[in-house]
C-alpha positions as CSV (number, residue, x, y, z in Angstrom):
1,M,0.0,0.1,0.0
2,T,1.5,3.4,-1.0
3,I,1.6,6.6,0.7
4,E,-1.0,7.9,-1.8
5,I,-3.4,5.2,-1.1
6,I,-3.1,5.7,2.5
7,L,-3.9,9.5,2.1
8,V,-6.9,8.8,-0.1
9,F,-8.1,6.3,2.5
10,S,-7.8,8.7,5.4
11,I,-9.6,11.4,3.4
12,L,-12.3,8.9,2.7
13,L,-12.7,7.8,6.4
14,I,-12.9,11.2,7.6
15,T,-15.4,12.0,5.0
16,I,-17.6,8.9,6.0
17,V,-17.4,9.9,9.8
18,L,-18.4,13.7,8.9
19,F,-21.3,12.6,6.9
20,A,-22.5,9.9,9.4
21,F,-22.3,12.3,12.5
22,E,-23.5,15.3,10.3
23,V,-20.7,17.4,11.8
24,F,-20.9,19.9,8.9
25,P,-23.4,20.5,6.2
26,V,-22.7,18.1,3.2
27,D,-21.7,21.0,0.8
28,K,-19.1,22.3,3.2
29,I,-17.7,18.6,3.6
30,A,-17.6,18.5,-0.3
31,L,-15.5,21.7,-0.3
32,F,-13.1,20.1,2.2
33,I,-12.7,17.2,0.1
34,I,-11.8,19.2,-3.0
35,V,-9.1,21.2,-1.0
36,S,-7.6,18.3,0.8
37,L,-7.3,16.3,-2.6
38,A,-5.6,19.2,-4.3
39,I,-3.2,19.9,-1.3
40,C,-2.3,16.3,-0.9
41,G,-1.6,16.0,-4.8
42,L,-3.9,13.2,-5.3
43,V,-5.5,15.1,-8.1
44,N,-4.3,17.9,-10.3
45,P,-6.1,21.4,-10.3
46,E,-8.4,20.5,-13.3
47,E,-9.3,17.0,-11.7
48,A,-10.1,18.9,-8.4
49,I,-13.0,20.8,-9.9
50,S,-14.0,18.5,-12.6
51,G,-17.0,17.8,-10.6
52,F,-18.7,21.0,-11.5
53,S,-18.5,20.3,-15.1
54,N,-19.2,16.6,-14.9
55,T,-22.3,15.6,-17.1
56,A,-24.0,13.9,-14.0
57,T,-23.7,17.0,-12.0
58,I,-25.1,19.2,-14.7
59,T,-27.7,16.6,-15.6
60,V,-28.8,16.6,-11.8
61,L,-29.0,20.4,-11.7
62,A,-31.1,20.5,-14.9
63,L,-33.5,17.8,-13.6
64,M,-33.9,19.7,-10.4
65,I,-34.9,22.8,-12.3
66,V,-37.5,20.8,-14.3
67,A,-38.8,19.4,-11.1
68,I,-39.1,23.0,-9.7
69,G,-41.2,23.9,-13.0
70,M,-43.3,20.9,-12.5
71,E,-44.2,21.8,-9.1
72,D,-44.9,25.6,-9.6
73,T,-47.1,25.0,-12.7
74,G,-49.0,22.5,-10.8
75,V,-48.0,19.5,-12.8
76,I,-47.1,17.3,-9.9
77,S,-50.1,18.3,-7.9
78,T,-52.6,17.5,-10.6
79,L,-50.9,14.0,-11.3
80,A,-51.4,13.2,-7.5
81,R,-54.7,15.2,-6.8
82,F,-56.9,12.4,-7.7
83,L,-55.6,10.4,-4.7
84,K,-57.9,12.5,-2.5
85,K,-60.7,10.6,-4.4
86,L,-59.2,7.4,-3.2
87,H,-60.1,7.9,0.6
88,I,-63.1,5.4,0.3
89,L,-61.0,2.5,-0.4
90,P,-60.1,0.2,2.4
91,F,-56.7,0.9,3.8
92,I,-55.2,-2.5,2.7
93,I,-55.9,-1.4,-0.9
94,L,-55.5,2.4,-0.4
95,L,-51.8,1.9,0.7
96,P,-50.5,-0.1,-2.4
97,V,-52.3,2.2,-4.9
98,F,-50.7,5.3,-3.1
99,M,-47.4,3.6,-3.2
100,F,-47.7,2.6,-7.0
101,I,-48.6,6.0,-8.1
102,T,-46.0,7.7,-6.1
103,A,-43.3,5.2,-7.5
104,G,-44.6,5.7,-11.1
105,I,-44.3,9.6,-10.9
106,S,-41.0,9.2,-9.2
107,A,-39.7,7.2,-12.1
108,F,-39.5,10.4,-14.3
109,I,-39.6,13.3,-11.8
110,S,-37.4,14.1,-9.0
111,T,-38.2,11.7,-6.1
112,T,-37.6,14.4,-3.6
113,A,-40.0,16.8,-5.3
114,V,-42.7,14.1,-5.7
115,V,-42.5,13.1,-2.1
116,I,-42.7,16.7,-0.8
117,V,-45.8,17.1,-2.7
118,F,-47.4,13.8,-1.5
119,I,-46.4,15.0,2.2
120,K,-48.7,18.0,1.6
121,I,-51.5,15.8,0.1
122,I,-51.5,13.2,2.7
123,S,-51.5,15.9,5.5
124,E,-54.6,17.4,4.0
125,I,-56.6,14.2,3.4
126,S,-55.6,12.8,6.7
127,K,-57.2,15.7,8.3
128,R,-60.3,15.8,6.0
129,F,-60.9,12.0,6.1
130,K,-59.3,10.8,9.1
131,L,-56.9,8.6,7.4
132,P,-53.8,7.7,9.4
133,E,-51.0,10.0,8.2
134,S,-48.4,8.1,10.1
135,K,-49.4,5.0,8.2
136,L,-48.8,6.6,4.8
137,L,-45.9,8.7,4.9
138,L,-43.0,6.2,5.5
139,P,-44.4,3.8,2.5
140,I,-44.8,7.0,0.4
141,S,-41.0,7.7,0.8
142,F,-39.9,4.3,0.3
143,A,-42.0,4.1,-2.8
144,G,-40.6,7.3,-4.2
145,I,-37.0,5.8,-3.7
146,L,-38.2,2.5,-5.4
147,G,-39.7,4.3,-8.4
148,G,-36.8,6.5,-8.8
149,S,-34.7,3.3,-9.3
150,C,-36.7,2.3,-12.2
151,T,-35.4,4.7,-15.0
152,L,-31.9,6.4,-15.6
153,M,-33.4,9.8,-15.0
154,G,-35.5,8.7,-11.8
155,T,-32.6,9.7,-9.3
156,S,-29.3,11.4,-9.3
157,T,-27.7,8.1,-8.0
158,N,-28.6,6.4,-11.3
159,L,-26.9,9.2,-13.3
160,I,-24.1,9.2,-11.1
161,V,-23.4,5.6,-11.5
162,N,-23.8,5.7,-15.3
163,S,-21.4,8.7,-15.5
164,V,-18.6,7.1,-13.3
165,A,-19.0,3.8,-15.1
166,L,-18.8,5.4,-18.4
167,N,-15.6,7.2,-17.7
168,L,-14.1,3.8,-16.6
169,G,-15.0,2.1,-19.9
170,A,-18.4,0.8,-19.3
171,E,-21.4,1.1,-21.9
172,R,-23.8,3.8,-21.4
173,F,-27.0,2.6,-19.9
174,S,-30.2,3.2,-22.0
175,F,-33.3,4.9,-20.3
176,F,-35.1,1.7,-19.6
177,E,-32.0,-0.5,-19.3
178,F,-32.8,-1.7,-15.7
179,S,-36.5,-0.9,-15.4
180,L,-37.5,-4.6,-15.2
181,Y,-35.5,-5.2,-12.3
182,G,-36.8,-2.0,-10.8
183,I,-40.5,-3.0,-11.4
184,V,-39.8,-6.5,-9.6
185,F,-38.3,-4.7,-6.5
186,L,-41.2,-2.4,-6.5
187,A,-43.7,-4.9,-6.6
188,V,-42.1,-7.1,-3.8
189,S,-41.7,-3.9,-1.8
190,I,-45.3,-2.9,-1.9
191,V,-46.4,-6.3,-0.6
192,I,-43.9,-6.3,2.1
193,I,-44.7,-2.7,3.2
194,T,-48.3,-3.3,3.1
195,I,-48.1,-6.2,5.5
196,A,-45.5,-4.4,7.6
197,S,-47.7,-1.2,7.9
198,K,-49.8,-2.6,10.7
199,W,-46.3,-2.0,13.0
200,L,-46.2,1.5,12.0
201,P,-47.3,4.0,14.6
202,G,-51.0,5.0,14.9
203,E,-52.3,8.6,14.4
204,K,-51.4,10.7,17.3
205,K,-54.4,12.6,18.6
206,E,-52.8,15.5,19.6
207,T,-53.6,19.2,18.9
208,I,-50.8,21.5,17.7
209,E,-50.3,22.8,21.3
210,D,-49.7,19.2,22.3
211,E,-47.3,18.6,19.5
212,Y,-45.2,21.8,20.2
213,K,-45.9,21.8,24.0
214,I,-46.6,25.6,23.7
215,E,-48.8,25.5,26.9
216,N,-46.0,26.9,28.8
217,Y,-44.4,30.2,27.7
218,V,-42.3,32.5,29.5
219,T,-43.3,35.9,28.4
220,S,-41.6,39.1,29.1
221,V,-44.1,42.2,29.3
222,V,-43.4,45.8,30.1
223,V,-45.9,47.8,32.3
224,T,-46.7,50.9,30.2
225,E,-47.8,54.5,31.5
226,N,-51.5,53.9,30.9
227,S,-51.4,50.6,32.6
228,S,-54.1,49.7,35.5
229,L,-51.6,48.0,37.3
230,I,-49.5,51.0,38.2
231,G,-49.5,51.7,42.0
232,K,-51.1,48.2,42.8
233,K,-49.4,45.5,44.9
234,I,-48.8,42.3,43.3
235,E,-51.3,40.6,45.6
236,D,-54.1,43.0,44.1
237,T,-53.6,42.0,40.8
238,F,-54.5,39.0,38.5
239,L,-50.8,38.1,38.9
240,F,-51.3,36.8,42.2
241,N,-52.7,33.4,43.1
242,N,-53.4,32.4,39.5
243,E,-52.8,29.0,38.6
244,D,-52.2,29.7,35.0
245,I,-49.9,32.8,35.3
246,S,-47.0,32.8,37.5
247,L,-44.7,36.1,38.0
248,L,-41.2,34.9,37.8
249,K,-39.1,38.1,38.3
250,I,-39.3,41.7,37.9
251,S,-36.7,44.1,36.3
252,R,-36.7,47.8,37.4
253,N,-34.1,50.5,36.7
254,N,-31.5,47.8,35.5
255,Q,-32.0,45.6,38.6
256,T,-33.7,42.3,38.9
257,N,-35.7,40.8,41.6
258,N,-35.8,37.2,41.1
259,A,-38.4,36.5,44.0
260,P,-40.8,39.4,43.9
261,G,-43.0,39.4,46.8
262,R,-46.6,39.8,47.3
263,Y,-46.5,43.5,48.8
264,M,-44.3,44.7,46.0
265,T,-46.0,47.6,44.3
266,L,-45.8,47.9,40.5
267,K,-44.5,50.8,38.6
268,K,-44.4,52.2,35.2
269,G,-41.6,50.5,33.1
270,D,-41.4,47.5,35.3
271,K,-40.4,44.5,33.2
272,L,-42.2,41.5,34.2
273,L,-41.1,37.9,33.3
274,L,-44.3,35.6,33.3
275,L,-44.9,31.9,32.9
276,C,-48.3,31.3,31.2
277,N,-50.1,29.0,29.0
278,L,-51.1,29.7,25.2
279,D,-54.7,31.1,26.2
280,N,-53.4,33.5,28.8
281,L,-50.8,34.6,26.4
282,M,-53.3,35.7,23.8
283,R,-55.3,37.4,26.6
284,L,-52.2,39.4,27.6
285,N,-52.3,40.8,23.9
286,E,-55.6,42.2,24.7
287,F,-54.6,43.7,28.0
288,K,-54.3,47.4,28.0
289,G,-51.2,48.6,29.6
290,L,-49.0,45.6,29.0
291,D,-46.3,45.6,26.2
292,I,-45.3,42.0,25.2
293,H,-41.5,42.1,24.4
294,E,-40.3,38.4,24.3
295,R,-41.4,34.8,24.3
296,L,-39.4,31.9,25.4
297,N,-40.7,28.3,25.6
298,V,-39.6,26.3,28.7
299,S,-40.4,22.9,27.0
300,E,-37.0,20.8,27.1
301,T,-37.4,19.9,23.5
302,V,-38.9,22.9,21.8
303,Y,-37.2,26.4,21.7
304,K,-39.0,29.7,21.5
305,L,-38.0,33.2,20.4
306,E,-36.2,35.6,22.6
307,D,-35.5,39.4,22.5
308,V,-38.5,40.1,20.6
309,E,-38.7,44.0,20.2
310,E,-41.9,44.8,18.4
311,E,-45.5,44.9,19.6
312,E,-48.1,42.3,19.0
313,K,-50.9,44.3,17.3
314,D,-52.9,41.8,15.7
315,N,-56.1,40.6,17.2
316,P,-55.8,37.2,18.6
317,E,-59.0,36.1,17.2
318,N,-57.6,36.9,13.6
319,L,-54.4,34.8,14.4
320,G,-53.8,31.4,13.3
321,F,-50.9,28.8,13.5
322,A,-49.1,27.3,10.5
323,E,-46.7,24.4,10.6
324,L,-43.8,24.7,8.0
325,L,-41.6,21.9,7.2
326,I,-38.1,23.1,6.1
327,L,-36.9,21.4,2.7
328,P,-33.5,21.4,1.3
329,G,-32.8,24.7,-0.5
330,S,-34.8,26.9,1.8
331,V,-33.6,30.2,2.5
332,L,-34.2,29.8,6.0
333,I,-31.7,27.1,6.5
334,G,-28.7,27.9,8.7
335,K,-30.6,30.8,10.2
336,S,-31.2,31.2,13.9
337,L,-34.5,31.9,15.6
338,K,-33.3,35.5,16.1
339,E,-32.3,36.0,12.6
340,I,-35.5,34.7,11.1
341,R,-37.2,37.1,13.3
342,R,-35.5,40.0,11.9
343,Q,-36.4,39.1,8.2
344,S,-39.8,39.1,6.8
345,I,-41.4,35.8,6.2
346,Q,-44.8,36.8,4.8
347,N,-46.0,38.6,7.9
348,A,-45.7,35.3,9.9
349,T,-44.2,35.5,13.4
350,P,-41.9,32.4,14.3
351,I,-43.1,30.8,17.6
352,A,-41.3,27.6,17.8
353,I,-38.7,25.3,16.2
354,R,-38.9,21.4,16.4
355,K,-35.6,20.0,15.7
356,R,-35.0,17.0,13.6
357,K,-33.4,14.4,15.8
358,N,-30.1,12.7,14.9
359,I,-27.1,11.5,16.6
360,R,-25.7,15.2,17.3
361,N,-29.3,16.5,18.2
362,T,-29.8,14.6,21.3
363,R,-32.2,16.2,23.8
364,E,-29.6,16.9,26.5
365,R,-27.2,18.6,23.7
366,L,-30.0,20.8,22.7
367,I,-30.9,21.8,26.2
368,R,-27.3,22.9,26.8
369,K,-26.8,24.7,23.5
370,D,-27.3,28.5,23.5
371,I,-30.6,29.2,21.8
372,K,-29.1,31.9,19.6
373,Q,-27.0,29.2,18.0
374,I,-29.9,26.7,17.1
375,A,-30.3,27.1,13.5
376,L,-32.8,25.6,11.1
377,K,-31.8,22.4,9.1
378,P,-33.6,20.5,6.4
379,G,-36.3,18.3,8.2
380,D,-36.9,21.0,10.9
381,R,-40.3,22.2,11.5
382,L,-41.1,25.8,12.2
383,L,-44.2,26.8,14.0
384,V,-45.5,30.4,13.1
385,E,-48.1,32.7,14.1
386,I,-49.9,34.6,11.3
387,P,-53.1,36.3,10.5
388,K,-55.6,34.0,9.0
389,Q,-56.0,36.1,5.9
390,D,-52.2,36.0,5.2
391,I,-52.0,32.1,5.4
392,P,-52.1,31.9,1.4
393,R,-49.2,34.2,1.3
394,L,-47.1,31.2,3.0
395,E,-47.2,29.4,-0.3
396,L,-44.8,32.1,-1.5
397,L,-42.0,30.7,0.7
398,E,-39.5,28.6,-1.5
399,N,-38.8,25.2,-0.3
400,V,-41.0,25.1,2.6
401,A,-44.0,22.7,2.9
402,I,-47.0,24.0,4.8
403,L,-48.5,21.5,7.2
404,Q,-51.6,22.8,8.6
405,E,-55.4,22.4,8.0
406,H,-56.0,26.0,7.0
407,E,-53.8,25.9,3.9
408,I,-55.4,27.7,0.9
409,P,-53.8,26.4,-2.2
410,T,-53.0,29.1,-4.7
411,E,-54.4,28.9,-8.2
412,K,-52.4,27.4,-11.0
413,N,-52.2,28.8,-14.7
414,N,-53.8,25.7,-16.4
415,F,-52.2,26.9,-19.8
416,K,-48.9,26.8,-18.2
417,K,-49.4,23.6,-16.6
418,S,-50.1,22.1,-19.9
419,I,-47.0,23.3,-21.5
420,A,-44.9,22.2,-18.5
421,F,-46.5,18.8,-18.8
422,G,-45.7,18.8,-22.5
423,I,-42.3,19.8,-21.9
424,L,-41.8,16.8,-19.4
425,L,-43.3,14.5,-22.0
426,L,-40.8,15.7,-24.6
427,I,-37.8,15.3,-22.1
428,I,-38.8,11.9,-21.3
429,G,-39.4,10.8,-25.1
430,L,-36.1,12.2,-26.3
431,A,-34.1,10.6,-23.6
432,A,-35.9,7.2,-23.8
433,S,-35.8,7.0,-27.6
434,G,-32.0,7.8,-27.6
435,L,-32.6,10.8,-30.1
436,L,-30.7,12.9,-27.3
437,T,-28.9,12.1,-24.2
438,I,-30.6,12.9,-20.8
439,L,-28.2,15.8,-20.4
440,I,-29.1,17.5,-23.6
441,S,-32.7,16.6,-23.3
442,S,-32.9,18.0,-19.6
443,L,-31.2,21.2,-20.9
444,L,-33.5,21.5,-23.6
445,G,-36.4,21.3,-21.1
446,V,-35.0,23.9,-18.8
447,A,-34.7,26.2,-21.9
448,L,-38.3,25.5,-22.9
449,L,-39.6,26.1,-19.4
450,L,-37.7,29.5,-19.2
451,L,-38.9,30.4,-22.8
452,S,-42.4,29.7,-22.0
453,N,-42.2,31.6,-18.6
454,C,-43.0,28.5,-16.7
455,I,-40.1,29.2,-14.5
456,K,-38.0,32.2,-13.7
457,L,-34.3,32.1,-13.1
458,T,-34.4,34.4,-10.0
459,D,-36.6,31.6,-8.5
460,V,-34.3,28.8,-9.6
461,Y,-31.4,30.3,-8.0
462,H,-33.0,30.2,-4.5
463,R,-34.7,27.1,-4.8
464,V,-32.2,24.7,-6.4
465,N,-30.7,22.3,-3.8
466,W,-27.1,23.5,-4.2
467,Q,-26.1,21.1,-1.3
468,V,-26.6,18.1,-3.8
469,V,-24.6,20.0,-6.7
470,F,-21.6,20.7,-4.1
471,L,-21.9,17.2,-2.9
472,L,-21.6,15.8,-6.4
473,A,-18.8,18.2,-7.3
474,G,-16.8,17.3,-4.1
475,M,-17.4,13.5,-4.4
476,I,-16.3,13.1,-8.0
477,P,-12.9,14.3,-7.6
478,L,-12.7,11.8,-4.6
479,G,-13.7,9.0,-7.0
480,V,-11.0,10.2,-9.4
481,A,-8.4,10.2,-6.6
482,I,-9.4,6.5,-5.6
483,H,-8.7,5.6,-9.4
484,N,-5.6,7.8,-9.8
485,T,-3.8,6.3,-6.8
486,G,-4.8,2.7,-7.5
487,A,-6.8,2.5,-4.3
488,D,-9.9,1.0,-6.1
489,Q,-7.5,-1.6,-7.6
490,W,-6.0,-2.3,-4.2
491,I,-9.2,-2.9,-2.6
492,S,-10.4,-5.1,-5.6
493,D,-7.3,-7.2,-5.2
494,Q,-8.2,-7.7,-1.4
495,L,-11.8,-8.7,-2.4
496,L,-10.5,-10.9,-5.1
497,M,-8.4,-12.9,-2.5
498,V,-11.5,-13.3,-0.4
499,L,-13.7,-14.1,-3.4
500,S,-11.4,-16.3,-5.3
501,G,-13.3,-19.6,-5.9
502,K,-16.5,-18.3,-4.6
503,S,-19.8,-18.5,-6.7
504,N,-21.1,-15.6,-8.6
505,I,-24.1,-15.4,-6.2
506,I,-21.7,-14.8,-3.4
507,I,-19.5,-12.1,-5.2
508,I,-22.6,-10.1,-6.4
509,G,-24.2,-10.4,-3.1
510,L,-21.2,-9.0,-1.2
511,I,-20.9,-5.9,-3.7
512,F,-24.7,-5.6,-3.3
513,L,-24.5,-5.8,0.6
514,I,-21.4,-3.6,1.1
515,T,-22.9,-0.7,-0.9
516,M,-26.3,-1.0,0.7
517,I,-24.8,-0.6,4.2
518,M,-22.8,2.2,3.2
519,S,-25.7,4.1,1.9
520,G,-27.7,3.8,5.2
521,V,-24.7,5.6,6.7
522,I,-23.7,8.4,4.1
523,S,-25.3,9.8,1.1
524,N,-26.4,7.5,-1.5
525,N,-24.7,9.7,-4.1
526,A,-21.4,9.5,-2.2
527,T,-21.7,5.7,-1.9
528,A,-22.1,5.5,-5.6
529,I,-19.2,7.4,-6.5
530,I,-17.0,5.3,-4.0
531,M,-18.3,1.9,-4.9
532,T,-18.5,2.2,-8.6
533,P,-14.9,2.1,-9.5
534,I,-14.4,-0.7,-6.9
535,A,-17.3,-2.8,-8.5
536,I,-15.8,-2.4,-12.0
537,S,-12.2,-3.5,-10.8
538,V,-13.5,-6.5,-9.3
539,A,-15.4,-7.3,-12.4
540,V,-12.2,-6.8,-14.4
541,G,-10.1,-8.8,-12.0
542,L,-12.8,-11.7,-12.2
543,E,-12.9,-11.3,-16.1
544,L,-16.8,-11.0,-15.7
545,P,-19.2,-8.5,-17.3
546,F,-19.5,-5.2,-15.9
547,K,-23.2,-4.7,-16.0
548,P,-24.4,-6.9,-12.9
549,F,-21.5,-5.2,-10.7
550,I,-22.7,-1.8,-11.9
551,L,-26.4,-2.5,-11.3
552,A,-25.7,-4.1,-7.8
553,V,-24.0,-0.7,-7.0
554,L,-26.8,1.4,-8.4
555,F,-29.7,-0.6,-6.8
556,G,-27.7,-0.9,-3.5
557,A,-27.0,2.8,-3.2
558,N,-30.7,3.5,-3.8
559,F,-32.0,1.2,-1.2
560,S,-31.4,3.2,1.8
561,F,-34.4,2.1,3.9
562,F,-33.1,1.0,7.2
563,T,-31.9,4.4,8.4
564,P,-33.4,8.0,7.9
565,M,-30.2,9.4,7.1
566,G,-29.2,7.8,3.7
567,Y,-31.8,9.1,1.5
568,Q,-33.4,12.6,1.6
569,T,-37.0,11.8,1.5
570,N,-36.5,9.5,4.5
571,T,-34.7,12.5,6.4
572,L,-37.8,14.8,5.6
573,I,-40.6,12.4,6.8
574,Y,-38.4,11.4,10.0
575,G,-38.2,15.0,10.8
576,M,-42.1,15.1,10.8
577,G,-42.0,13.3,14.3
578,F,-44.2,10.4,13.5
579,Y,-41.5,7.8,13.4
580,K,-38.5,6.8,15.6
581,F,-35.5,5.4,14.4
582,R,-36.3,1.7,15.1
583,H,-39.2,2.1,12.4
584,F,-36.8,2.4,9.7
585,L,-34.3,0.0,11.3
586,I,-36.9,-2.7,11.7
587,I,-39.4,-2.2,8.6
588,G,-36.6,-0.8,6.5
589,G,-34.1,-3.5,7.5
590,I,-36.7,-6.3,6.6
591,L,-37.3,-4.7,3.2
592,S,-33.6,-4.2,2.5
593,L,-32.8,-7.9,3.5
594,V,-35.5,-9.4,1.2
595,L,-34.3,-6.9,-1.6
596,W,-30.8,-7.9,-1.1
597,I,-31.5,-11.5,-1.5
598,L,-33.7,-10.9,-4.5
599,G,-31.4,-8.5,-6.1
600,T,-28.3,-10.9,-5.7
601,F,-30.1,-13.8,-7.5
602,M,-31.5,-11.7,-10.2
603,L,-28.3,-10.1,-11.0
604,S,-26.1,-13.2,-10.5
605,S,-28.2,-14.6,-13.3
606,L,-26.6,-12.2,-16.0
607,L,-23.1,-13.6,-15.2
């Protein structure tokens, strides 16, 4: 083993640890990879930035823009809207139908975009028709992943595997090259998940107050000059002997009394720190002579705003609450609660944040963390207070899913919807027929969407998931470095020593299993970039066809079912709070095991 191989393995190991523990955002990790590889001399400067010009990266970017156009014009919503009419079906039939439709759409449109729309639809029909939302979301996510595995343009992983394999001398996959295998995987998975759905959690009968634990607020108010409280002792006001309101401390003339007594007289300018529930918080808005300044929830798992400096002027009767799911690419990502409050979010006032749980976001860690440092990430949920008439304006927020029962969908332009759908069919037709590559056909689709004004570049800049673009741009040079240093050949030599004399089933099964396990810990795209050169090297060493090995990596990287971290859609539904890690580990684990055995037998038959 050479020094170069040791260096590339060290960088690879550090990368996997950073991904697994979410130490930094994926785009930042990707930049670290590029710099590390270049400084260590493992790639030349041109190779270090080759990921930004790679056909797979540009194709993924173009398809993300197409997905934005399909969502904005209402194409995805229209394709999924008739699901609302299926609520009359028995659940045992409804679930497979939902999964089949999700998979069918995901085969041609970004899986993440499709699942995001279905999250909104399921949330709505769950409340309207009392369908179990928690029984549908995880199957929908899994179905989206499986559907995306059926065509070359279904997921970015498929495009990455095809691109890396092509650069290493393999033949280009056609549009429907592996669709038959994908359909078999989908059919088996629908049966398994339908049976296993009875172990998914039941519907929580909680109100939004229960969900966010907003019954306990710490509220800071100031006694104004016209207040009826001035000159009164605490025992003579509603603040005394009230089970729903507790006076915690009083600040006066820059001095704080942490144990105000009952005989203390209130004065103009006194700042009172009160503990009260949501109902009394709303009543304080109506009470003349009190100016609400700041809110801080004392729940252990939900954090409230502090340092609020503006008055609450809205009539409480006109206020509503909206629950926002933060999606990749949102402008709110990375911002703290204090920063969000200072910027306009469609006249909405942020009230609470619910953090997506992961290895780093344990409850104890979050409690110890300074509230000013807590920032939004994809999968987090934001609770906002907003005048009811302004709720439709939340639709204008980019890469934010609205999860609340008062949502009023904006009307879509039917003419643009038809044009966008026609462009989508054109992209699929040109790519499937082989007349144009997926790269050229997707770029043509973007150009037509822009010309027809179905999308605007100013919107695209804000809504594209640049983290994925930077991830690909950073991981592709790592794949180049693995090949340049001979690390892939070294790994394949070690595997050949182990696999020598073994049957084809064991060889394919091992490649499939290693890829699947890696994809559950780190990004599926990163897994594909790392494993594709290794799989091809093993095929060369054994003098076997490339195709089964490449497909083992393709499907193995996509099938990230047993953890919520491997695939973006799993992360999003995990952040909604219905599921625990064990639901992915058990149900996703069983599904992964069955698909691994099935895939091993199917792909080994090609050898």
